[in-house]
C-alpha positions in Angstrom: -11.1 2.4 26.1 -8.2 -0.4 27.9 -5.3 -0.4 26.6 -4.0 -4.7 27.4 -0.9 -5.9 26.3 0.6 -9.5 25.1 3.3 -10.8 25.4 5.5 -14.4 25.5 8.0 -16.7 24.0 8.2 -17.3 19.9 5.9 -19.8 18.6 3.2 -19.3 22.6 0.8 -18.8 19.4 0.0 -15.5 20.5 -1.6 -14.7 16.5 -4.6 -17.0 17.6 -5.1 -15.7 20.3 -5.4 -12.2 18.8 -8.3 -13.5 16.5 -9.9 -15.0 19.1 -10.3 -11.6 20.8 -10.9 -9.9 17.4 -13.8 -11.7 16.2 -15.3 -11.5 19.5 -14.3 -8.3 21.5 -14.8 -4.4 20.4 -10.8 -3.4 19.7 -8.4 -2.9 17.8 -5.1 -4.5 17.8 -1.5 -3.0 17.0 1.3 -5.3 16.7 4.5 -4.3 17.4 6.2 -6.3 14.1 4.4 -4.6 11.4 4.6 -0.7 12.9 8.1 -1.9 12.5 7.6 -3.6 9.3 5.7 0.3 8.0 7.9 2.6 10.2 10.8 0.6 7.8 9.2 1.7 4.4 11.0 4.0 2.4 9.1 8.2 3.7 8.4 6.4 6.9 11.0 7.1 10.4 13.2 4.3 10.4 14.3 4.3 6.7 16.9 6.7 6.5 18.6 5.8 9.4 18.9 1.8 9.3 20.2 3.1 5.6 21.9 4.9 7.3 23.7 2.9 9.4 23.1 -0.4 7.6 24.3 0.7 3.9 22.7 0.9 0.8 23.1 -2.7 -0.4 20.1 -4.1 2.0 17.4 -2.7 -0.4 15.7 -4.1 -3.5 15.5 -2.7 -6.5 11.9 -0.9 -5.7 13.9 1.0 -2.8 12.4 -1.1 -0.4 14.6 -2.8 2.8 15.0 -5.8 1.8 14.1 -8.4 5.8 16.0 -10.8 4.3 19.1 -8.2 3.3 19.0 -6.7 6.4 18.5 -9.8 8.4 22.4 -11.7 7.0 23.9 -7.8 8.0 23.0 -7.7 11.4 23.7 -11.3 11.9 26.5 -12.5 14.6 26.6 -8.8 15.5 24.9 -7.9 18.3 26.7 -4.4 18.2 25.3 -3.0 15.2 22.0 -5.4 16.2 21.5 -3.2 19.2 22.0 0.3 16.9 19.6 -1.7 14.4 17.2 -1.4 17.7 17.3 1.7 19.2 16.5 2.5 16.0 12.7 1.0 15.6 12.0 0.3 19.6 11.4 4.0 20.5 9.8 4.7 16.0 8.2 2.1 17.2 6.6 2.8 20.7 6.5 7.0 19.6 3.3 5.3 16.6 2.0 3.6 19.5 2.1 5.3 21.6 0.5 8.2 19.3 -2.3 5.1 17.7 -2.8 5.1 22.2 -4.0 9.1 22.2 -5.8 8.8 19.2 -8.3 5.6 19.6 -9.1 8.1 23.0 -10.4 10.5 22.2 -12.1 8.9 19.5 -13.9 6.4 21.6 -14.2 3.8 19.3 -13.4 1.2 20.7 -14.0 -0.8 24.6 -10.1 -2.3 23.9 -6.6 -1.4 22.4 -4.4 -4.3 22.6 -0.7 -4.4 21.8 1.3 -7.1 20.8 5.3 -7.7 21.1 7.7 -10.0 22.0 9.9 -7.1 23.8 6.7 -4.8 25.4 8.4 -6.0 28.8 11.4 -5.1 28.3 11.2 -1.9 26.3 8.9 -0.6 29.2 5.2 -0.8 27.8 3.7 -1.7 30.8 4.0 2.5 31.8 1.0 2.6 28.5 -1.1 -0.4 29.9 -3.6 -0.9 31.5 -2.4 -5.0 31.8 -0.1 -6.7 30.7 -1.1 -10.2 29.3 1.6 -13.6 29.5 1.2 -15.5 26.8 2.4 -19.4 28.2 2.5 -22.4 26.2 5.3 -24.8 26.8 8.8 -25.6 24.9 7.9 -29.1 23.9 5.1 -27.6 22.3 6.3 -24.2 21.0 9.5 -26.1 19.3 6.5 -29.0 18.4 5.1 -25.6 16.6 7.9 -23.8 15.6 8.9 -27.0 13.2 6.2 -27.6 12.1 4.3 -24.2 10.6 7.5 -22.2 9.9 10.6 -25.3 9.3 12.9 -23.6 12.2 15.1 -26.2 12.9 16.8 -26.6 17.0 19.2 -24.8 16.6 17.4 -21.9 15.9 14.6 -22.1 17.8 17.2 -22.6 20.7 18.6 -19.8 19.8 16.1 -18.0 19.8 14.1 -19.1 22.9 17.4 -17.9 24.6 17.8 -14.7 23.5 14.5 -13.8 25.0 13.0 -13.3 28.8 13.0 -17.0 30.3 8.8 -17.6 31.4 9.7 -17.0 35.1 10.6 -13.3 34.1 7.4 -13.0 31.8 6.0 -13.9 34.4 7.3 -11.5 37.2 6.2 -8.7 34.1 3.0 -9.6 33.6 -0.5 -9.0 35.5 -2.3 -12.4 34.4 -0.8 -15.2 32.7 -2.4 -17.6 29.6 -1.6 -20.6 29.4 -2.0 -21.9 25.4 -0.5 -25.1 25.3 -3.7 -27.7 25.1 -6.7 -26.9 23.3 -7.6 -23.9 21.9 -11.1 -23.8 23.4 -10.1 -24.5 26.9 -7.0 -21.1 26.2 -11.0 -19.2 24.7 -12.3 -19.9 28.0 -9.6 -18.4 29.8 -10.1 -15.0 27.4 -14.0 -15.0 28.3 -13.1 -15.6 32.1 -10.9 -12.8 32.5 -12.7 -10.6 29.8 -16.3 -11.0 32.0 -13.6 -9.5 34.9 -12.8 -6.8 32.9 -16.7 -6.1 31.5 -17.9 -6.6 35.2 -15.2 -4.5 37.3 -15.7 -1.6 34.3 -19.5 -1.7 33.8 -19.9 -3.2 31.0 -22.2 -5.8 29.5 
């Protein structure tokens, strides 16, 4: 099983690319956000540490952590955000690496794709066979985020400024997909790359 990291800045279109990959290749896809959300549920690894750090006011009436309340608690507090990340990121990595080990032993899939914006920063290069960077021009990303998520220009700028630059994404990756054009063009880039991988590994 080949393990591939999928990373890129906000609004680059990772979700659409993963949908295409899931539909066309024998693979399992893990997204770090989904794992993090699961680990914040009652009884999971991050639940009690986050409550101990942030207090019970971040909980809903059903005892689940409220994402919005948690975000408001840590907003504009870099120190608190760092503490939250120090709880979540290692737990997410451990969970994902356990899945990788299990799937390697099971032998069901040809590929495991791991998606997150912070793969490079969190040191996943050590655990994947290839790191793929999804590049999309800034103007396209801004337009997508405005139309699909309703983000303001200030919010978009703040998020982008907090993420790696294009140069650093490229430096930390093995392959770059340009997703600034049509989806058909993007899919063709993936097809060509996957053909290369299949040829290198003796698959048809």
